[in-house]
N, C-alpha and C positions, 0 to 999 in steps of 0.2 A: 518111355514114360508118357502116359496119356495126358493130353492137355485138357484142363477143365474148360467148359464152355464159357470163357470170359467174354468181355466186351471190348470193342475198339474205341468206344466213346463212353461218356457218362451214361448210366442206365436210361434206357428209352423203352419202357415196357409197352407203351402204345404210341405209335407214330402220331404226332399232332398235326392235323391238317390245318396249317396256320393261315391259309388264304381262304377267304369266304367263297371264292369262286370254286374251290375244291369241293365245297359242300353243296353247291347249287345243283339242282336236279337237271339232268340232261333231258331234253324233250323226248317224248315217246318215239318220234320219228328218228331223232338223232341217236337214241340208245339202240334202237333196232338196227340202225345202220352200222354202228360201232360193233355190236355183237355179231352181226352178220359178217362183217369184215374179219373179225377175229376167227370165226369159224372156218373161213376159207383160206386165209393166208396169215402172214404175220408182218408186223412192222419191221422194216430194216433198221437194225440198231446202227446208229450213225454218230456215236460219241465222237466229239471233236478232240483231237490231240492238242493239249495245251501245255505250256511250260510249267514244270513243277519245281517248287523250291526244294533245295536239297533236303531240308528237314521233312517235307511232305513225302518226297520220294523214298526216303529212308523208312519212314513210318509205314507207308503202303507196302514197301518191299517186305518188311518184317511181318506185316499183317497177312500176306499171302504165302509166306515161305513155309510155315509150319504145316506138316502133313499128317498130324495125329489122326487116327481113325475117328470118323465122326460118330462116336458112340455117345448117346445122350446119358447124362449123369444127373441124378436128382438128389435133393437134400432131404426129401421126405416122401412118404408113400402117397400123399395127396397129389404131389407134383407128378409122380410117376403115373398115377391113374389118369390125371388130366391129359398127359401126353398120349397115353394109350387110347383114350376116347377121341382125341383129336386125330390121331393116326388112323383109327378105324373109319371115322367119318370121311376123312380126306381120301382114303383108299377107295371107298365106295364111289366117290365123285370122280376119281381118276381112272376107273376101270376102262372106260371107252377111249381114254387118251394114252394110257400106258398099260396095255392089256396083260403083260406078263407079271404075275404076282410078285415074284422076287424083285424084279426091277422096280416095281411100284413101291414096295416096302423100302428098298435101298434109297430110292429117290426121296421119299418122305422123311426118312431118318436123317439124310444128309441136308435137305433143305431146312429142316427144323434146327439142326445143329448150327449150320452156317448163318441162318437168320438170327438166331439167338446170340451167337458169338459176335455178330456185327451190331447187335442192338436194334434190329429191324422188326417191323410188324410182319408176322408170317403171312397174313392175308395179302398184304401189299406185295410181298415178294412173289407169291403165287399168281397174283393178278398180273404182275409184270411179266412173268414167264409165259402166261397164257397169251398175252398180247405179243410178246417178242418172238416166241418160237412155237406157240401152240403145243408145248411140252414135247418138242422133237429134239432129241439128244444131238442129232447130227445136222441140224438146220444151219444153212449158210445163207446170209442175206446178200442182196445185190451189191453191198459195199464191203462184203467180206467178214461181217460179224459172225461169230460162231457159237453153236451150242444152245443149251436151254436159255441162258440169259443174254445171248447174242453179244458176247464180249468182242470188242475190236482187237485185232492182232497187235496193234501198237502197244497195248497194255503189257503184253508178255515181254516186249523189248524194254519197256520203261521200268517195270517193277518185277519182272519174272526172269526166267533163264533163257528167253528167246525162242523156246520150242513151241511154236504155234499149235502143233498137233495136240498138245496137252489140253487145249481148250475143249476137246471132245471127251475128256475124262470128266466124269460126273462131279467129283468133289472139287477138282481144279476149276471147272467152269462156275460152279455155285460159289466157291470161295472168292474168285475174282469178281464175279457179278455183285455179290453182297458187299465186298470191300469197296468197290467202285461206287455203288449206290450210297453207301454210308458216307463216302468221301464227298459226293455231290450234295447230299443233304446237309452235311456240315458246312460246305461252301455256301449254301443258301440259308444257313442259320435255322435249319429245321423246316423250311418252306417246302412242303412236299410237291406242290405244283411246279415250282421252279426247279427243284431237284430232279424230278422226273423228266422235265424238259432237257436238262443237261444230259441225263442218261441217254436220251434219244437223239441228242444233237439238235433239238428244236426248242431251245430255251425261250420261254415267254409265249409259246403258241399252245393253244388249248387242245387240239385233237388227241395228241398222245397222252398227256396226263388224264384227260377225261376218259379215254379208253381204258387205261390201267385202273383208275378208280372205279369205273363201272364193273370191270372184271373182278376187282378186289371183293366186291360184295358177295360173289359166289363162294368165296373161300373163308369167310368169317365164321369161326366156330360158334356153335350155339352156346 
């Protein structure tokens, strides 16, 4: 039975950037430095392992456990056409990063599905992936984070089946990454700056959130 693309939290059609500093412009020099850094390498995902309440662990385990095929479903033809326009535009932008056409289409379909399922802003998720792994499926950071969204292996032990190798599977990696990001945003009451800091293990520090938000601008659909 296919799972409808539901949400893990109350509807969040557009992520609210609740801190003014998230909206401040990065200086020209700083922005060039950030984007140059993104082009050459990727931030090492360093999420910190924190104790989870039993209720939170249960909810997160349930959130990552369903492996229904990530097939977009639409309530009307306008929504379908909007998805198709988004997919075409993003595919063009990803050509140099994911050269193989089928892999590019599979990635976009899955990132759309998992982002929507978690109630996340698509452009924010794509910006995070650009900064974390530069769209490299098999990226491994210096601290052991894996895949597109640089998920730390301890998450598989906490809320998965313990098989770390699955973090190189497309849907598994995006499912874990989106569920974890949603969890951190909820922990910070929707504060994107602080939620992104938690994701990177640098809560309260500006470089990582600013890099993700700068990258996000590239993936905002027209």
